[in-house]
C-alpha positions as CSV (number, residue, x, y, z in Angstrom):
1,M,-34.6,2.9,54.2
2,R,-30.8,3.7,54.0
3,Q,-30.9,-0.5,54.8
4,H,-32.7,-0.8,51.8
5,Q,-31.4,1.5,49.2
6,T,-27.7,-0.4,50.2
7,R,-29.5,-3.9,49.6
8,L,-30.7,-2.3,46.2
9,R,-27.5,-1.3,45.0
10,T,-26.2,-4.6,46.1
11,A,-28.3,-6.6,44.0
12,A,-28.2,-4.2,40.9
13,G,-24.1,-4.3,41.3
14,P,-24.1,-7.8,39.4
15,A,-26.5,-6.2,36.9
16,L,-24.6,-3.3,36.8
17,T,-21.1,-5.0,36.4
18,A,-22.9,-7.3,33.5
19,R,-24.2,-4.4,31.3
20,G,-20.7,-3.1,31.7
21,A,-19.1,-6.3,30.5
22,A,-21.7,-6.1,27.4
23,R,-20.9,-2.9,26.4
24,R,-17.0,-3.5,27.0
25,G,-17.6,-6.7,24.6
26,S,-19.7,-4.7,22.0
27,F,-16.7,-2.4,21.5
28,L,-14.5,-4.8,21.4
29,R,-16.3,-6.4,18.8
30,A,-17.4,-3.0,16.8
31,E,-14.3,-1.4,16.9
32,V,-10.9,-2.9,18.3
33,L,-11.2,-6.5,16.3
34,P,-12.1,-4.6,12.7
35,F,-9.1,-2.5,13.2
36,L,-6.7,-5.0,14.4
37,K,-8.1,-7.3,11.4
38,K,-7.2,-4.3,9.0
39,N,-4.4,-3.6,9.9
40,T,-2.7,-7.0,10.3
41,V,0.8,-6.0,9.4
42,M,0.6,-3.5,11.6
43,V,-0.3,-5.6,14.6
44,V,2.4,-8.2,13.4
45,A,5.3,-5.1,13.0
46,L,4.4,-4.4,16.7
47,A,4.7,-7.7,18.0
48,A,8.0,-8.0,15.9
49,A,9.6,-5.0,17.5
50,V,8.1,-5.8,21.1
51,I,9.9,-9.5,20.7
52,T,13.0,-8.0,19.2
53,S,13.4,-5.3,22.2
54,I,13.6,-8.1,24.5
55,A,16.8,-9.3,23.1
56,V,18.0,-6.0,22.5
57,P,16.9,-3.6,25.6
58,L,15.8,-0.2,24.9
59,D,18.9,2.4,24.9
60,R,20.0,5.9,23.1
61,A,21.1,3.8,19.8
62,Y,16.8,3.3,19.1
63,L,17.0,7.0,18.3
64,G,19.1,5.9,15.3
65,Y,16.6,3.1,13.7
66,F,14.2,6.0,12.7
67,D,14.1,7.4,9.3
68,F,12.2,10.9,9.9
69,K,12.7,11.5,6.6
70,T,11.0,8.7,5.1
71,L,8.3,9.1,7.7
72,S,7.5,12.9,7.0
73,C,7.7,12.4,2.9
74,L,5.3,9.2,3.1
75,F,2.7,11.5,5.6
76,C,2.9,14.8,2.7
77,V,2.3,12.4,0.1
78,L,-0.9,10.7,1.5
79,A,-2.3,13.6,3.1
80,V,-2.0,15.7,-0.4
81,V,-3.7,12.7,-2.1
82,C,-6.6,12.1,0.7
83,A,-7.3,15.8,-0.2
84,L,-7.5,15.0,-3.7
85,R,-9.5,11.7,-3.6
86,N,-12.1,13.5,-1.4
87,I,-13.3,15.8,-3.7
88,H,-12.6,12.7,-6.4
89,F,-10.1,14.2,-8.5
90,F,-9.0,10.6,-9.7
91,Y,-12.0,9.0,-10.1
92,T,-13.8,11.5,-12.2
93,L,-10.3,12.3,-14.5
94,A,-10.0,8.1,-14.7
95,R,-14.2,7.9,-15.2
96,S,-13.5,10.1,-18.1
97,V,-11.0,8.1,-19.9
98,V,-12.4,4.6,-19.6
99,K,-15.8,6.6,-21.2
100,C,-13.8,6.8,-24.3
101,F,-13.8,3.2,-24.8
102,K,-16.6,1.1,-26.3
103,N,-16.1,-2.4,-25.6
104,A,-15.0,-4.6,-22.7
105,R,-11.4,-5.5,-23.9
106,M,-10.4,-1.7,-24.1
107,S,-12.3,-0.5,-21.0
108,I,-10.5,-3.2,-19.1
109,I,-7.1,-2.0,-20.4
110,A,-7.8,1.9,-19.5
111,L,-8.8,0.7,-16.4
112,V,-5.6,-1.4,-15.5
113,C,-3.7,1.3,-17.0
114,I,-4.8,3.8,-15.4
115,T,-3.9,1.9,-12.1
116,F,-0.8,1.7,-13.4
117,L,-0.1,5.2,-14.1
118,G,-1.6,6.2,-10.8
119,S,0.6,3.7,-8.7
120,M,3.6,6.2,-9.9
121,L,1.8,9.5,-8.4
122,I,0.1,8.2,-5.7
123,A,1.1,5.4,-4.2
124,N,0.1,1.7,-5.0
125,D,-2.5,1.5,-2.1
126,M,-4.4,4.6,-2.6
127,A,-4.5,3.8,-6.5
128,L,-6.0,0.5,-5.8
129,L,-8.5,2.3,-3.1
130,T,-9.0,4.8,-5.8
131,F,-9.6,2.7,-9.3
132,L,-11.1,-0.6,-7.8
133,P,-14.3,0.8,-6.9
134,L,-14.3,2.6,-10.7
135,G,-13.9,-0.9,-11.9
136,Y,-16.1,-2.6,-10.0
137,Y,-18.8,0.8,-11.0
138,V,-18.1,0.0,-15.1
139,L,-18.1,-3.8,-14.6
140,S,-21.5,-4.1,-12.7
141,T,-23.1,-1.6,-14.4
142,T,-22.9,-3.0,-17.8
143,G,-23.2,-6.5,-17.1
144,K,-19.7,-7.7,-17.1
145,Q,-18.9,-9.1,-13.9
146,K,-17.7,-12.0,-15.2
147,Y,-14.4,-10.3,-15.8
148,M,-14.7,-8.9,-12.7
149,A,-12.1,-11.2,-10.7
150,F,-9.7,-10.7,-14.0
151,T,-9.8,-6.9,-13.8
152,F,-9.3,-6.6,-9.8
153,I,-6.3,-9.1,-10.4
154,M,-4.6,-6.9,-13.2
155,Q,-5.7,-4.1,-11.5
156,N,-3.8,-5.3,-8.0
157,I,-0.5,-6.3,-10.1
158,A,-0.5,-2.7,-12.1
159,A,-0.4,-1.3,-8.8
160,N,2.2,-3.6,-7.6
161,L,4.6,-2.7,-10.4
162,G,3.2,0.5,-12.0
163,G,4.7,2.3,-8.7
164,M,8.4,0.7,-9.1
165,L,9.3,3.7,-11.4
166,T,8.9,6.5,-8.9
167,P,10.6,6.9,-5.6
168,F,7.2,7.6,-4.0
169,G,5.3,5.1,-6.3
170,N,5.8,2.5,-3.5
171,P,6.6,2.7,0.4
172,Q,9.6,0.5,0.2
173,N,10.9,2.5,-2.5
174,L,10.8,5.9,-0.3
175,Y,12.7,4.4,2.2
176,L,15.4,2.9,-0.4
177,Y,16.0,6.3,-2.1
178,T,16.1,8.0,1.1
179,K,18.2,5.3,2.9
180,F,20.7,5.0,0.0
181,Q,20.7,8.4,-1.2
182,I,20.1,7.1,-4.7
183,P,20.1,9.5,-7.6
184,N,17.1,10.2,-9.5
185,L,18.5,8.9,-12.9
186,T,20.1,5.8,-11.4
187,F,17.1,5.0,-9.6
188,M,14.7,5.4,-12.9
189,R,17.7,3.3,-15.1
190,I,17.2,0.8,-12.3
191,M,13.8,-0.1,-12.9
192,A,13.4,0.8,-16.0
193,P,13.4,-2.7,-17.1
194,P,11.3,-4.7,-15.2
195,F,8.8,-1.6,-15.5
196,A,9.0,-2.2,-19.3
197,V,8.1,-5.4,-19.1
198,S,5.7,-5.3,-16.6
199,I,3.4,-3.0,-19.0
200,A,4.1,-5.7,-22.1
201,L,2.8,-8.7,-19.9
202,I,-0.1,-6.8,-18.4
203,L,-1.7,-5.8,-21.7
204,I,-0.5,-9.6,-23.3
205,C,-2.8,-10.4,-20.4
206,C,-5.9,-7.9,-21.6
207,L,-5.6,-8.8,-24.9
208,F,-7.2,-12.4,-24.4
209,I,-10.2,-10.1,-23.2
210,R,-13.4,-10.4,-26.3
211,P,-13.7,-6.8,-27.6
212,E,-18.1,-7.1,-26.5
213,P,-19.4,-3.9,-26.6
214,L,-19.8,-2.0,-23.5
215,E,-21.3,1.0,-22.6
216,I,-20.8,3.3,-19.4
217,P,-24.0,5.5,-18.3
218,E,-24.0,8.6,-17.8
219,E,-23.1,10.9,-14.9
220,E,-22.0,14.6,-14.1
221,V,-19.6,15.1,-12.0
222,R,-18.2,18.8,-11.5
223,L,-14.8,19.1,-9.7
224,P,-14.4,22.2,-7.5
225,A,-11.8,24.3,-9.4
226,G,-10.2,26.3,-6.3
227,R,-9.6,23.1,-4.4
228,V,-8.4,21.1,-7.6
229,A,-5.6,24.2,-8.2
230,L,-4.9,24.5,-4.2
231,Y,-4.2,20.5,-3.9
232,L,-2.3,19.8,-7.2
233,A,0.4,22.4,-5.7
234,L,0.5,20.9,-2.7
235,F,0.7,17.7,-4.8
236,A,3.6,19.4,-6.5
237,L,5.0,20.2,-3.2
238,A,5.1,17.1,-1.9
239,I,6.8,15.5,-5.1
240,A,9.1,18.3,-4.9
241,I,10.3,16.9,-1.0
242,V,10.5,13.4,-2.6
243,F,13.0,14.6,-5.1
244,R,15.3,16.6,-2.8
245,G,14.4,19.8,-4.2
246,I,12.9,21.4,-1.0
247,P,13.6,20.2,2.4
248,Y,11.2,17.9,4.1
249,W,10.7,19.9,6.8
250,I,8.9,22.5,4.9
251,G,6.2,20.4,3.7
252,L,5.5,19.1,7.3
253,I,4.2,22.6,8.2
254,V,2.9,23.9,4.5
255,I,0.8,20.9,3.9
256,P,-0.9,20.4,7.2
257,A,-1.6,23.8,8.1
258,V,-2.9,24.4,4.5
259,L,-5.2,21.3,4.8
260,L,-6.0,22.1,8.4
261,F,-8.0,25.1,6.8
262,A,-8.9,23.6,3.5
263,D,-9.7,19.8,4.6
264,R,-9.4,18.6,7.9
265,D,-10.8,15.3,6.9
266,A,-7.9,14.6,4.8
267,L,-5.5,14.8,7.4
268,R,-8.1,12.5,9.5
269,K,-8.0,10.0,6.3
270,V,-4.2,9.6,6.2
271,D,-3.2,5.8,6.9
272,Y,-2.0,6.4,10.2
273,P,-1.5,2.7,10.5
274,L,1.0,2.5,7.6
275,L,2.8,5.2,8.9
276,L,3.2,3.1,12.3
277,T,3.8,0.0,10.8
278,F,7.0,2.0,9.2
279,V,7.8,3.1,12.7
280,F,7.5,-0.4,14.1
281,F,9.7,-1.9,11.1
282,F,12.5,0.5,11.8
283,I,12.7,-0.8,15.8
284,F,12.0,-4.4,14.3
285,A,15.1,-4.2,11.9
286,G,17.3,-1.9,13.8
287,N,17.1,-4.7,16.4
288,M,17.6,-7.5,14.3
289,S,20.8,-5.8,13.0
290,R,22.4,-5.9,16.6
291,I,22.2,-9.5,17.2
292,P,25.3,-11.1,15.9
293,A,23.8,-14.1,14.3
294,V,21.2,-13.0,12.1
295,R,23.6,-10.2,11.0
296,N,25.5,-13.1,9.8
297,L,23.0,-15.1,8.6
298,F,21.6,-12.2,6.6
299,A,24.8,-10.8,5.3
300,G,25.8,-14.4,4.1
301,L,22.5,-15.2,2.0
302,L,22.0,-11.5,0.6
303,A,26.2,-11.5,-0.8
304,K,25.5,-14.8,-2.3
305,N,22.1,-13.7,-4.1
306,T,20.5,-10.5,-3.1
307,L,17.7,-10.2,-6.1
308,L,16.4,-13.6,-4.8
309,V,16.6,-13.2,-1.0
310,S,14.7,-10.3,-1.3
311,V,11.9,-11.8,-3.7
312,L,11.3,-14.8,-1.6
313,C,11.9,-12.6,1.6
314,C,8.4,-10.9,0.3
315,Q,6.6,-13.9,0.1
316,C,6.9,-14.5,3.4
317,I,6.9,-10.7,5.4
318,S,5.7,-8.1,2.7
319,N,7.8,-5.8,0.5
320,V,7.9,-2.7,3.0
321,P,9.2,-4.9,6.1
322,S,11.5,-6.9,3.5
323,A,12.9,-3.7,2.1
324,I,13.4,-2.5,5.5
325,L,15.3,-5.4,7.3
326,L,17.4,-6.5,4.4
327,S,18.7,-2.7,3.8
328,Q,20.6,-3.4,7.1
329,F,22.8,-6.1,6.0
330,T,23.6,-5.2,2.4
331,E,24.9,-2.0,0.1
332,N,23.8,-3.6,-3.0
333,Y,20.9,-1.6,-3.3
334,P,20.4,-2.2,-7.3
335,A,19.1,-5.9,-6.4
336,L,17.5,-5.2,-3.5
337,L,15.5,-2.5,-4.8
338,V,14.8,-4.6,-7.6
339,G,13.8,-8.0,-5.6
340,V,11.4,-5.8,-3.4
341,N,9.3,-4.3,-6.1
342,I,8.9,-7.4,-8.3
343,G,8.3,-9.9,-5.3
344,G,5.0,-7.9,-4.5
345,V,3.5,-10.1,-6.8
346,G,3.1,-13.9,-5.8
347,T,1.1,-14.6,-2.4
348,L,-1.5,-12.3,-1.0
349,I,0.9,-11.1,1.9
350,A,3.5,-10.3,-0.2
351,S,2.1,-6.6,-0.9
352,L,-0.5,-4.7,1.5
353,A,-1.6,-3.7,-1.6
354,S,-2.8,-7.5,-2.4
355,L,-4.8,-7.3,0.9
356,I,-7.0,-4.3,-0.2
357,T,-7.9,-5.7,-3.6
358,F,-8.8,-9.3,-2.0
359,R,-10.8,-7.4,0.6
360,E,-12.8,-5.3,-1.8
361,Y,-13.1,-8.2,-4.7
362,T,-14.8,-10.7,-1.3
363,G,-16.8,-7.5,-0.3
364,H,-18.8,-7.7,-3.8
365,N,-18.3,-11.3,-4.3
366,P,-19.3,-13.3,-1.1
367,G,-18.5,-16.8,-1.3
368,K,-16.1,-16.6,-3.9
369,A,-12.6,-16.2,-2.4
370,G,-11.8,-19.5,-3.0
371,S,-11.9,-19.2,-6.8
372,Y,-10.4,-15.5,-7.0
373,I,-7.4,-16.8,-5.0
374,A,-6.4,-19.6,-7.4
375,L,-6.7,-17.1,-10.4
376,F,-4.8,-14.8,-8.2
377,S,-1.7,-17.4,-7.5
378,A,-1.8,-18.2,-11.3
379,F,-1.3,-14.8,-12.3
380,N,0.7,-13.8,-9.9
381,F,3.5,-16.3,-9.6
382,G,3.8,-16.2,-13.3
383,F,4.5,-12.8,-13.0
384,L,6.9,-13.5,-10.5
385,I,8.6,-16.3,-11.9
386,L,9.7,-14.5,-15.6
387,L,10.0,-11.1,-13.8
388,T,12.4,-12.9,-11.5
389,V,14.3,-14.9,-14.5
390,L,14.8,-11.9,-16.6
391,M,16.3,-9.7,-14.0
392,S,18.4,-12.5,-12.4
393,I,19.9,-11.9,-15.8
394,L,20.2,-8.3,-16.2
395,L,21.3,-7.6,-12.7
């Protein structure tokens, strides 16, 4: 009997091993690969941090790489915005605004302007995650799908450029605002010209849409007044922290503590890969700044034209890593700040927000990626060239 059982286990061994391998393969395909694909920038940042750590071995100086205030402020803002999104606050507010307009042109302008303003308050990627579905809903339910690619592209440009006016509008703004201790009025004075030009260009583009009749279906949505008041108070606290009115550690205690009881799901939905992306790029940038050849190369290039170098850098490695990397080699923060903001338009990888929009559009319109990229490139590079030329004159 014992020998028979041993033979059975021996025979079953390969089958069990095969089933275990199949389960691991299934987990890899279903969970790991989609996560890595969705967070490509984080994976690239991790690889960059690991590779540069070979040239600059781990030591005590690594602790000086991290900007804990930036990470704390970003976490607080993201957490509160997630709570507001969970109760559909922004969506409901935006839908009410769009419903006031009765033709395609004005509705699309409203969608784009809401995204533009939303990026100033809740960051560009959150604005797109919130308002792109609204754009799809409005156009699909009213039979105006022909304007979807244009609307998504304009919303994407609006999100990338609208967030430039405030320190918390774009993640790279929050980092540079903290690193260089830029005064509030100085920050807004630097960003006001490209901000104003961006608004004008976006509105001009939208005026080419025909004013066709459009009626949005009725939908009754009620917001929970108590939660709205609580979350708006937390949002005001997060903004006060960003503007240095309250020490950041207070928000880091109060906001998670309140949400732990009020909305734990908001804490789970925080974009932790974005926070990790910052951590990895802090390591990468810190290591690069300690390599003499790299330091001399970037310092020389930035001394010649900080704006142009930062814009071009964004086209290759995105705006957040460009801001972190280039800030190690220059004190010309006005040109760097403008460059990494207007540099968010251009290629698909110039901003994480552009990848979000591309994924959202192709999800609703499979098989149209090629035509979308062509239209996206035409508008984005048009905006990029005009803004770069203008700011080269003004700075």
